DOLO-428650 format. One record per atom (N, C-alpha, C, O, CB): residue in three letters; x, z, y. Coordinates in steps of 0.02 Angstrom, whole numbers, plus 50000, padded with zeros to 5 digits. Each point is the difference from the previous one (the first is absolute). Glycine has a CB too. Example, Ala and Ser with C-alpha at 12.3 -4.5 7.8 and 13.67 -1.06 7.14 Angstrom:
2
ala506605039049716 ala499555000050059 ala500455000050060 ala500525003349999 ala498535002949942 ser500774990250112 ser500425000350059 ser499615003750055 ser500255000850055 ser500344988449913 
# end
This chain:
201
met493584689261241 met499484995650027 met499904994149955 met500464997649967 met499835006050149 ser499094994049882 ser499824994249961 ser499794994450047 ser499775001350055 ser499875005949847 pro500454986650076 pro499764994450042 pro499255000050006 pro499665002849957 pro501334990550010 pro498745003750085 pro499274999750007 pro499684996549941 pro500254994849977 pro499885005250147 ala499335002849851 ala499654997149943 ala499584994050024 ala499505000950035 ala500465010449906 arg500254982850040 arg499624994050019 arg499364999349960 arg499504997450025 arg501574997150007 ser498945007749906 ser499414999449957 ser499925006449960 ser500495003649988 ser499654983950004 ala499255014049988 ala499865006249964 ala499414999049952 ala499584995750010 ala500865011150087 ala499564997349852 ala499465000049951 ala499685006949997 ala500325005050017 ala500264986149916 ala498795009250047 ala499675006449988 ala500015001549926 ala499874995649959 ala499395002850142 ile500905007749881 ile499965002449931 ile499505005749999 ile500115005250031 ile501104991449943 ile498245002549989 ile499495005249994 ile500095003549933 ile499944996949948 ile499254996550125 leu500945013149929 leu500105003949939 leu499325002549976 leu499685004150032 leu501484999350003 ala498624994049907 ala499345001749973 ala500045001049925 ala499564997749963 ala499894995850130 ala501085009949884 ala500125000749928 ala499895007049973 ala500075001149940 ala500734989850071 gly499025013950033 gly499965006949978 gly499415001649956 gly499524996349996 gly501055006550108 glu499485002949862 glu499495002149952 glu499445004150032 glu499495001349968 glu501384998649945 ala499225002350149 ala499485003750037 ala499765006249962 ala499405001149994 ala500244988150059 arg500835014749922 arg499825005949960 arg499595005050040 arg499525003049974 arg501524995449959 arg499145002750131 arg499655005050039 arg499284997950016 arg499565004250010 arg501534999250039 phe498804990149953 phe499324997550016 phe499555000449939 phe499395001050007 phe501104991550079 gly499795006549855 gly499605000549938 gly499814993349970 gly499954999349939 gly499625011250105 thr500334984449999 thr499894993249978 thr500444995550044 thr500365002550043 thr498434999949918 gln501184991150029 gln500424995550040 gln499744999850072 gln499534996450016 gln500744996749881 lys500065010750146 lys499775000850068 lys500034993550040 lys499614999150047 lys500785012649949 leu500064983849986 leu500074993850038 leu499384995749996 leu499914995450041 leu501305005049939 leu498355001049972 leu499374996349993 leu499415003950027 leu499434997549998 leu501044996849903 ala499655011750125 ala499455004050028 ala499704996250060 ala500384997550042 ala500175013449920 pro498794988550042 pro499704996250054 pro500085003450067 pro499925006050007 pro499264989549912 leu500995000450131 leu500085002550068 leu499784994550047 leu500314994850005 leu500665012949962 gly498484993650067 gly499744994950046 gly499824993549965 gly500074994650030 gly500605010650059 gly499094995249850 gly499794994149964 gly500554996249965 gly499884994749970 gly499235004550111 arg501505003349921 arg500564996849967 arg500405005249960 arg499995005950018 arg500074985350073 pro500285006749856 pro500465004749968 pro500535002450049 pro500204996350045 pro499604998049844 leu500425011850102 leu500495003150046 leu500604995450012 leu500184998850057 leu499465012549903 val500664986149987 val500604996050008 val499854993250033 val500464997050028 val500015008649871 gln498914992250098 gln499834993550031 gln500125000250075 gln500194994950030 gln498975003049881 his500745007950120 his500135000650072 his500734998350016 his500144996450048 his498965012449961 val501354993749950 val500714998950011 val500184992749986 val500384997050038 val499875015049932 ile499494985349976 ile500124993049983 ile499774995450057 ile500374995550020 ile499505007249857 asp499534998550148 asp499724995750052 asp500425000350064 asp500104994950033 asp498775006949919 val501385004150065 val500415000850060 val500664996149991 val500214996450045 val499285014949978 ala500834989649920 ala500634996449988 ala499904992550001 ala500404996350028 ala500015013449904 asn499054988050038 asn499854992949999 asn499874997250070 asn500154994250014 asn499395007249871 ala500175002850158 ala499844997850068 ala500605000250047 ala499974997450055 ala498875006749927 ser501704998949996 ser500605000650041 ser500394993549999 ser499884995749957 ser500175016650020 pro500414986850070 pro500414993950000 pro500595000249953 pro500434995650002 pro499235002950115 leu500385006549839 leu500575000649955 leu500034994049953 leu499494997049983 leu500445015550024 ala500674985849972 ala500114993949962 ala499675000149932 ala499754994949976 ala501325003850084 glu498915007149907 glu499675000549935 glu499775007149989 glu500215004750034 glu500504986049921 val498855010049995 val499725006649982 val500055000749925 val499804995649962 val499405004450138 val501075005749878 val500065001649929 val499625006449986 val500105005050034 val501034989249959 leu498445005649958 leu499625005949978 leu500275002349933 leu499964996349951 leu499004999950111 val501335009849936 val500305002649938 val499495004549965 val499795005150027 val501374994350023 val498654998749889 val499525003849961 val500345002749938 val500524997549979 val498524995550065 gly500655012149926 gly500285003149940 gly499455003249959 gly499734996949955 gly501365005050103 ala498745004449959 ala499455003449967 ala499354996250014 ala499864998050057 ala500735013249952 asp499004987949939 asp499364996650007 asp500074993050030 asp499574997650036 asp499885013549977 ala501114985649970 ala500154993550031 ala499464994849987 ala499814996350046 ala501405006349942 asp498544997149951 asp499514994949984 asp499355001050039 asp499704995250024 asp500805003849862 val499295007450120 val499395001450037 val500094998550073 val499564997150032 val500155011849885 leu500864992950110 leu500134998650071 leu499984992550014 leu499724997950050 leu500995012549957 arg499584985849949 arg500044992850011 arg499314996749999 arg499894994950032 arg501245005149917 thr498405003150015 thr499334997149997 thr499555002550056 thr499494996950015 thr500645002149862 arg500065006650155 arg499565003150049 arg500214998750072 arg499605001350046 arg500165007349870 val500844988950096 val500224998850068 val500074992550012 val500064996049953 val500545015150050 arg499394987050060 arg500104993150020 arg500704999550031 arg500095002050058 arg498654996049962 pro501744999449944 pro500695000050025 pro500124995250058 pro500475001050038 pro499885002149849 gly499234991850121 gly500134995250053 gly500684996749990 gly500154997549946 gly499135009150133 arg501134993649973 arg500664996949995 arg500525004749968 arg500574998049990 arg499154995150110 ala500085013049885 ala500475004849969 ala500164997949928 ala499554997949963 ala499995011350111 arg501094991349909 arg500224998749931 arg500005006649963 arg500305004950023 arg500404985150012 val498975010349908 val499955006149961 val500585000449951 val500124995449961 val498625004550050 val501625005749991 val500585001249957 val499875006249959 val499835005350028 val500964989150054 arg499295005149853 arg499885005849957 arg500665003849988 arg500504997049981 arg498544997049963 asn500955012550069 asn500575004449985 asn499875003549934 asn499625004949997 asn500634996750127 ala500064996049823 ala499895003049934 ala500295007049995 ala499815003849956 ala500224984849996 asp500425013250094 asp500345006549997 asp499705004950050 asp500335004750022 asp500724989649942 tyr498315004550056 tyr499705004150053 tyr500005007449985 tyr500035004050047 tyr499264986349980 ala500675011649909 ala499965007149983 ala500645003850018 ala499995006250002 ala499234990849905 ser501324999550105 ser500635003450017 ser500005002450073 ser500435003950019 ser500164989149897 gly498945004650124 gly499965002350069 gly500034994450051 gly500074994249983 gly500445016249980 gln499434991650101 gln499934995250054 gln500604995450008 gln499934994350022 gln499345013950034 ala501324994349928 ala500614996050010 ala499954993349964 ala500194994850027 ala500475015749985 ser499094989649927 ser499964993849961 ser499524994950031 ser500114994049996 ser500165012549901 ser499204995950135 ser499524995550032 ser500304996950063 ser499914994150013 ser499145012749941 leu501314997250084 leu500344997450059 leu500504994649979 leu500034994750031 leu499835016450029 gln500514990349888 gln500504995149976 gln499674993749974 gln500254994550012 gln500505015049959 ala498684991149995 ala499644994149976 ala499794995750059 ala500034993849996 ala499575012549904 gly500184996950153 gly499794996250059 gly500594996650034 gly499944994250019 gly499135013849996 leu501484995549993 leu500594997150032 leu500274994149960 leu500224995050029 leu500055016250020 arg499724989449885 arg500254994549959 arg499544993950001 arg500214994449988 arg500345014149939 ala498814992750089 ala499514994649998 ala499974995950064 ala499794994249998 ala499565012749924 val500854996050134 val499944996450063 val500514994450003 val500515000149966 val499065010250091 gly500294984849985 gly500444994350006 gly500575001350048 gly500245005650008 gly498804987149966 asp501185002050059 asp500585000350044 asp499785002350069 asp499924996050046 asp500654994849889 val499345015750071 val499815003050064 val500535005050021 val500405002349959 val498364996050016 asp501235003550088 asp500505004750027 asp499795007349995 asp500425004550003 asp499934986550073 ala499005010249916 ala499765006949999 ala499365000449959 ala499654995149989 ala500865007050123 ala499355003949865 ala499385001549964 ala499655005850035 ala500315005050017 ala500174990849873 leu498875003450120 leu499595005450026 leu499625003049941 leu499594996749968 leu500304997850147 val500255011849871 val499735003349941 val499385003950020 val500035004550043 val501124996249904 leu498294997750022 leu499365003350013 leu499775003549937 leu500164998049945 leu499544993450143 leu499915013949922 leu499695003549944 leu499274997949993 leu499654999350050 leu501135010549966 gly499014989149923 gly499334997549988 gly499455005050016 gly499414998150002 gly501074994949912 asp499695013350098 asp499495005150013 asp499975002150073 asp499765005450016 asp500404998749868 val500094991650161 val499985001450072 val499604994450034 val500304995250026 val500835010949971 pro498214994550003 pro499584994450022 pro499994998950075 pro499764994850023 pro499565007549880 gly500945002450137 gly499974999350073 gly500584996250031 gly500054999650061 gly499345010949938 val501054986749959 val500564996150027 val499724993650032 val499474997649981 val501315007049931 thr499584992750137 thr499764994150035 thr500554994750003 thr500605001549994 thr498625005650074 ala500574986749942 ala500484994550009 ala500425001250063 ala500584998250003 ala498654993849938 ala500465011150109 ala500365001450063 ala500595004849987 ala500534999350030 ala498414998950035 leu500975006649890 leu500545004649984 leu500564996349964 leu500595001250015 leu498595008349978 leu500654986249961 leu500524996249965 leu500404995850049 leu500614999549995 leu498685000249902 glu500374997250150 glu500344996050051 glu500445004350044 glu500554998050020 glu498504993949979 ala500725014250017 ala500395004650042 ala500635002249964 ala500535000750031 ala498415003250024 leu501024997449880 leu500595002049961 leu500524994350000 leu500595001350008 leu498705006249920 leu500484986450063 leu500454994349999 leu500314998950069 leu500604998750006 leu498724996149902 ala500285005950144 ala500254999250068 ala500535005350016 ala500504998550033 ala498404996550002 lys500985011149943 lys500485005450012 lys500674998749966 lys500535001350028 lys498525006849983 gln500934989249928 gln500624998449966 gln500384994550037 gln500615000550009 gln498885002849881 arg500164991750133 arg500324994550036 arg500305002550066 arg500514997550023 arg498694994449925 glu500485013050081 glu500235002850064 glu500615004449991 glu500454999950042 glu498384999750001 thr501185004449903 thr500515005149991 thr500554998349951 thr500555002850004 thr498585005250024 gly500744987549925 gly500474998649946 gly500055005649949 gly500485000449962 gly500144992950119 ala498885011049916 ala500015005649953 ala499924997349928 ala499634995249989 ala499885012550099 pro500834995449863 pro499924998049931 pro499335002049970 pro499794997249950 pro501445003650038 ala498455004050044 ala499335002149978 ala499615002350061 ala500275003150045 ala500155000249840 val498934995150115 val499555002350054 val499425003549967 val499654997249958 val500694993250119 leu499555015849943 leu499475004249970 leu499425000950048 leu500084999550061 leu500785006449870 ser498574995350041 ser499415001950040 ser500015007550010 ser500185003849955 ser499154986550000 arg500495011950106 arg499925007150013 arg499285001350019 arg499744997250048 arg501475004049989 trp498475003149924 trp499295001550010 trp499895007449990 trp500225002949950 trp499444985550012 ser500005014750085 ser499885007349998 ser500655003949990 ser500025005049964 ser498844992749989 gly501664999950081 gly500635003649999 gly500434999049939 gly500535003249994 gly498915004950074 gln500374987549887 gln500384999049939 gln500184992749991 gln499634995550019 gln499795014249930 arg501164989150021 arg500204993449980 arg499664998249934 arg499965004149954 arg501154997250105 met498644992649937 met499654998049939 met499944992549997 met500144996550049 met499225014349951 pro500454986549942 pro499874992849995 pro499384998250041 pro499595004450015 pro500934995349871 pro499424994050133 pro500444994549980 pro500695000450033 pro500075002550056 pro498924990549928 val501505004649979 val500695000050024 val500294993049991 val499864996749950 val500275015650021 leu500274985650077 leu500354993749994 leu500705001349974 leu500355004350026 leu498984990750068 leu500865001449854 leu500665000549971 leu500364993350007 leu499804995049971 leu499805013849947 his500934991150122 his500404993950006 his500354998749934 his500165004749963 his500004997250162 arg499974991849861 arg500324998249937 arg500675003649991 arg500225001249944 arg499234987650062 asp500885013050049 asp500645003549996 asp499945006649961 asp500495002349970 asp499834992550138 ile499095008249893 ile499915006649970 ile499684999649930 ile499925005249967 ile499984999750148 trp499924989249864 trp499684999349934 trp500425002649942 trp499725002949954 trp499694987350093 pro501265008849953 pro500395002649943 pro499895007549988 pro500005002349943 pro500844988950081 ala499075012650030 ala499885007249992 ala499335001249967 ala499925004749961 ala500774997750140 ala498824993449914 ala499345000649968 ala500034998149927 ala499685003249958 ala499774994350151 ile500934997449875 ile500074997749930 ile500355005449958 ile499905000349939 ile500144987750100 ala500375016249992 ala500365005249964 ala499595006249987 ala500225004449962 ala500814991250090 leu498385005049977 leu499595005949990 leu499755000549929 leu499924995049965 leu499745004550155 arg500215006649858 arg499725001249933 arg499475005450004 arg500085004950037 arg501014991649908 gly498375002650017 gly499495005249995 gly499454999550052 gly499904994850030 gly500965012449922 asp498794998350057 asp499425000050045 asp500225001950071 asp499805005150027 asp499454998049877 val501164992650124 val500255001050069 val499924993450038 val499954994649970 val500875014349992 gly499164991750104 gly499974994150042 gly500604999850045 gly500525002949984 gly498234997350013 met501194996350059 met500574999150044 met500155006250043 met500505000250035 met499224987849967 arg499855017049995 arg500115005950042 arg500695003149985 arg500355002250046 arg498414999949957 glu501424998149932 glu500635003049981 glu500594995950026 glu500525002750018 glu498945002149880 val500464988650104 val500534995750024 val500085000550076 val500565000050026 val499224992249878 leu499665008250131 leu500014999750072 leu500135006850034 leu500185000350058 leu499054990149933 ala500675015049971 ala500085006750029 ala500705000950030 ala500504998449968 ala498675006149949 gly500854997950144 gly500635001650031 gly500354994250036 gly500495001150035 gly499625007349879 arg499634985550077 arg500314994450034 arg499825000150075 arg499445001950018 arg500524991249875 asp500515004850149 asp499875000050072 asp499954992950028 asp500024999050061 asp500585011949948 asp499334984249947 asp499964993050023 asp499314997049986 asp499934993949997 asp501305004949983 leu498275005550013 leu499334997649986 leu499594999650064 leu500185002850052 leu499885002349834 ala499394991350110 ala499544999550057 ala499305002149977 ala499865000349940 ala500834990450113 glu498895010849995 glu499325002249985 glu499504996450044 glu500164997750055 glu500275013449910 val498954988450010 val499444997750040 val499485005549999 val499785002149947 val500444985650027 glu499595014750085 glu499475005150005 glu499334996649988 glu499824995350034 glu500875011750047 val498944995649871 val499364997049981 val499455002950045 val499765005549989 val500624992749891 thr499424997950169 thr499455001950043 thr499344997649970 thr499994996649949 thr500765002850152 val498715002549930 val499344997949975 val499954992449997 val499694997249955 val499795013250093 ala500834986350000 ala499984992750001 ala500364996849941 ala499864994349982 ala500085006350141 leu500525003249846 leu500374997349943 leu499735002449933 leu500264998049947 leu500745001650126 gly498485004549928 gly499695002049937 gly500045007549988 gly500115003950046 gly500174985049909 ala499635013049982 ala500045006949978 ala500295000049930 ala499864995649960 ala499145008050111 leu501415001549914 leu500375000049937 leu499785005549953 leu500405002749961 leu500554992450099 asp498415006749943 asp499725004549949 asp500084996949932 asp499834994149991 asp499345010750092 asp501084998949868 asp500014997449932 asp499485003549958 asp499765005450017 asp501464991949994 val498604999649934 val499485002749956 val500345002349936 val500184996049957 val498934996350091 asp500965014349945 asp500275002949939 asp499465003249957 asp500054999949939 asp501025002150121 thr498425000749972 thr499485003649964 thr499314997250018 thr499934996150046 thr500795014249952 arg498784991849964 arg499314998050015 arg499785002650068 arg499604996850034 arg500145003049843 his500515006050142 his499845002850066 his500264995450055 his499664998850049 his500375013049903 asp500584985650039 asp500284995350049 asp499554993950006 asp499854997750055 asp501315006349919 his498624993549969 his499574994149999 his499345001350036 his499774995950040 his500765000549852 glu499175009250094 glu499375001750032 glu500085000850075 glu499564998050039 glu500075007749856 arg500924997250126 arg500125001050071 arg500064993350036 arg499714999050054 arg500885012049920 leu499794984449998 leu500074993450030 leu499344996250000 leu499834996650049 leu501375003249916 ala498445000749980 ala499364996449995 ala499505002350053 ala499584996150022 ala500625002549855 lys499855007750143 lys499545002750050 lys500254998650071 lys499625000850048 lys500045008149871 gly500964989050087 gly500294998850066 gly500034992750018 gly499514997250024 gly501135013149962 arg499944986750003 arg500114993250023 arg499684994749956 arg499924994350021 arg501145009750026 tyr498744997949892 tyr499754994949953 tyr499315001949972 tyr499925000349940 tyr501274997050030 pro498335003950074 pro499345002049975 pro499644994349965 pro499445000849976 pro500495007550116 
# end
C-alpha cells in the first residue's frame, strides 16, 4: 500500500514518430484543434499541480503548432529508443509531487473528470497504481504513485508500465463511463477519420 497522494502532476507523452499514421498524427486536425491539443487542454483544466508535455519526434514543429498553456514542454532526445525513455523524462521533470498521471497524446477523449477520479481512487485505496478500464481493457491514463516510480525508471526500450504492473494484485481501477470520457486512440488515418465523424465533427 502507498500513502494517499496529496499532490499529483500530469505527464503527457507526445514524443512518438507516428509511423503507422504516416505523418505527425498529434498535429492532425480534430474539431478545429490539433489532436494533442485536446489532451493538453484537459490536463491544464484539471486541478493537478503541474502539467508536463514530453516531446521528441518533430519537437520543433509541435512546439510551434500547439498552445501549451501552463504545461511545461520537455524534450526527450532519446525518443527513438521507445516509450520508456519518454515516461522517464516526464517523471524526472515533475516537481515534488506524490503521484503522476500519465496520459497519451493521441487519446483526445480523456477528461479532467477522469483524472480527478483516478486521483480520488488512489486516495481511497492506497493503491500504488490506478488504471483506467475502458471497453474491458486496462489502459492509460494511469496514476503512478511515487512509490512505484523506480520501476518505471528501470524500464528500457519501447515498453510502458504494463510490463511492471502485470500480475500485481494491489492495483486499483476506474471504470471509464461516458461521463468520464472515451479512450479511443488514434494510430491510423482510419482512426482519425472515424473520430472526426463522431465526437469531433
